[in-house]
N, C-alpha and C positions, 0 to 999 in steps of 0.2 A: 313530714318534711315538705310536702307539696305546698303547704300553707305559706312557706316563706319564699318560694320561688328563687329568683336570682340572688336574694340576700343570703340565702343559706349557703350558696357557693362561695360568696365573698367571705362569710364567717369561717367556712372551712379552711380557706386559704390563710386568712389572717390569724385565726386561732392557733395555727401551728407555726407561725412565724414571728409573732410579737408578744409582748407582755405589757402590763400596765405601768411599768417604770417609765420615767420621762424619756422620750425618744429625742435624741439630738442628732439631726441629719448632717451629712457632710457631702459636698459636691465632689471634692477631690479626695478620693480614697487612696491612702498611702499604705494600707495594710492588706494582707491577703484574707479573704473570706473562705472558710472551709465548707460552709453550707451551700449546696447547689442552689442556684436561683430557681424559684418556682416558675411554673408555666405562666405566660402572660394571661391576663384576664380579657375576655371578650367584652366589648362595650359598644354602645351606639353613639356615634359622634353627634354632638349637639350642633344645631344650625349655627353658621357663622354669625356672630353678633352684629358685625358691621364691616364695611370695607376696610381692608388693610390688615386684618388679623390673620395670623398664620398658625396652623395646627401643630401643637406639640403632643405627641402620643404619650399614653400612660406607660409607666415602667415601675419596676421594683427598685426601691432605694434601700440603703443600709444605714442603720442607726449605730451610734457609738455604744449603745447598750447591747449590741450583738443580735439584731433581728432585721429581717426584711419587712418593709411595709410598702403598700401600693400608693403610688402617686398618680392620680387619675389624669387623663389627657385634658388639655385645655387650649382654648384659643388665646393667643398672646400677640401683642404688638411687637414688631421687631425693633431693635435699638436704632436702626438706620434704614433709610430707603434702599432697597436692593438686597437687603440681608435675608437669608433663608436659614432654617433650622436644621442642624444635623443632630439626630437623637443620640444620647449616650447609649452604651451597651456594656454588658458583662462579658468578660473573656476569660477562659481557662488557660493558665500559662504553665501547667505541669505541676504546680504546687497548690493552687487554689484559684479563686475567682477574683478578678480585679475589675473595678468599675472605670470605664473610659467615659468621662463626662461629655455631655452634649455641648454644642457651641453655635454661635451665629457667625456667618460669613456670607460671601456673595455666591457661593455654590454649596450644594449639599455634598458632604464628604462621606467617608466610609463609616458605617455603623454596624459592622460585624455580620452583615447579612441577615440581621434579625428582622423578621416580618412583623412590624408593628401594626400593619393594616392602615386603612384610610389613606392610601397613597404612598405610605412608607413600606414598600413591599420587599425590602432587603437591600435595595440599591437605588439611590436617588430618591426623588419625590415627584409624583405625578398628579397631585391634587390641586396644583396651581403653580403659577410662575409670574415673574415680573415682566411687564411690557413697558420699558422705560420707567417712569415714576409711578406707574399704576400696577397694582397686584390684581391678577385675574384668577378666577377659580374654575377648575374643571368640574362641571356639573355632573359628569359621569362618575366622579369619585367623591366629591365633596358635597356635604349637605348645605344648600343655600335656600333662601326664600326669595319672594318677589321683590324685596327691597335691595337685594344685591344685584347690581346691573353689570358689573365687570366680570363676565363669565365667558366660557367657551366650552365646547363639548368634544372630548376625545375618548371614544369608547375603546380604542385599540390598546390602551394601557391598563385597562381594568383587569385585575386578577381576583377571581372569586374564591379560590381556595385560600386557606390560612394555615400557617405553621406557627404554633404557639410557643415553641422553644424560645427561651429568653436569653440564651447566652451563646457565645461563639467558642469553638474549640472543644477538645475532649470528645465527649459523647453528645455535644451540642451541635450547633450549625457549622457545617464545613464550608467556610467562605474565606477568601483571602483578598486583601486590598490590591488594587492594580498599582502600577508604578506611579501613575498620576495621583492616586489616592494617598499613597505613602508620602509623596512630596507635599501634597496639600495638607496632610495631617500635621506636618512640622511647622506650618505657618502659625503666626500669632492670630488667635481668634478671640471673639468676644464671648464671654461666658453668660451665665444666667442673668437676666435682668432682675431688678428689685421685685417686680411682680412675680416672676417665676420663683425666686427664692422664697417669697411669702407663701406661694402655693405649696412648696415642699414642706415648709414649716406647718402649714395648716393640715396637710396630709398626715404628718407625723402626729399632730395633736389629735386628729380624728381617729387615727389608728389606736392611740392610747385609750380614748373613750370607749371604742368598741371592745378593746381587750379587757378593760375593766368590767364591762357588762358581761362579756364571755366568762370571766372569772366568777362573777356572781351566779350566773346560770349553771355553770359546771359544778360549783360548790353546792348549790341548792340541790341539783340532781344527785350528787354524791350523798348528801345528807339524807335525801329521801330514800335512795336505794339501800343505804346502810341501816335505815330504820332507827337512827339515833334519836332518842326521845327528846333531848333538849334542843335539837336543831332540825327536827323533821319539818318539811315544807309540803304544803298541800299542792294538789294539781293546779288549783286556781292560782296559787302563788307562783308556780312555775310558769303558767301562762302569762301572768303579769310581767314576770322577769323577761320572758321572750318578747313581749310587746315593747318593753323598754329597750331591749337590744335592737329590735327592728327600728325604733325611732332614732337610736344612736347612729345606726348605719345610714339612715336617711339624712340626718343632720350632716353627717360626714360627706355624703354625696352632693347634697345641695350646696354646702359651703365650698366644697372643692371645685365644683363645676359651674356654679351659678344657676343651675337648674337640675332636674332629675333625669335628664335625657341620657347622661353618660353612665347610668347605673350598669354595673356588670351584668351580663345576661347569664353566663354560665362558665364554669371552668372548662378548659379545652378537653380534658380527659376525665373519665369517670373515676379513675383511681385517685385517692386523696394524696396530697403532697406529703412526702415522707423525707425530711431533711437528712435522716440517717442512712437512707438508701442512695448512695452516691457512686455511680459507676466510674466517675472520673478519678476518685480518690480510693477506690477499692484496691486491695492488694492483689498482686498478680497470682493467678491460679497456679497451684503446684500439683504435680502428679504424685 
């Protein structure tokens, strides 16, 4: 497993949450999801591509086929000068998990206390801010290069620890909106831009490619272990299938992020994701 590094962690998460059926994503979720959202994936933020871009962190989306899939973080242009991004978040409401979609507005609103990292530490955003018509980046938080001149440094807002829980409520994050955040949430906001919507679609497509490769590797491994004469696969064949899976993951990462810098490093915990083990939906203990 060491051979595959970070990609093995991504496969472990995706293999248990998706299948190769066509994934059709939806931004506004109107139904309850019974599967607990997986832990967030750790990733390295790519460098800002140019002035004016704002970071949208990665998150777990839900397809109409009934599976989670990972939408990697990306740098996006806001729909209007002065707009900032409020990430979406999953929340447990007592019966299941509901997705609260992200939005654009002049201030960062409530996003469930979820620690998405890279400046989105659960409340507000400290990776950059608008100064009149110019967006400036906090170099203490955001990855910039020598071509980005609109910068400042504020080390006091940096939080080095990370909580990878991806949902609010239940056994997830215990956070509540302030009175201002509740009022702000009721405002009319701008939703995903066309570019962001395309990014979600590409993530779903990439997830399907990976799932198809996972299915092939898993089937080959099963055939080999069972010793079926008609379908037995050699170790060399398995290695080739693994290499194809690795390439599928890399195509997904490169297409979704524009480069390979945002490849997931590792899952937050050693224990594998188990959608059947859901403390929020478990029946009450009886004596």
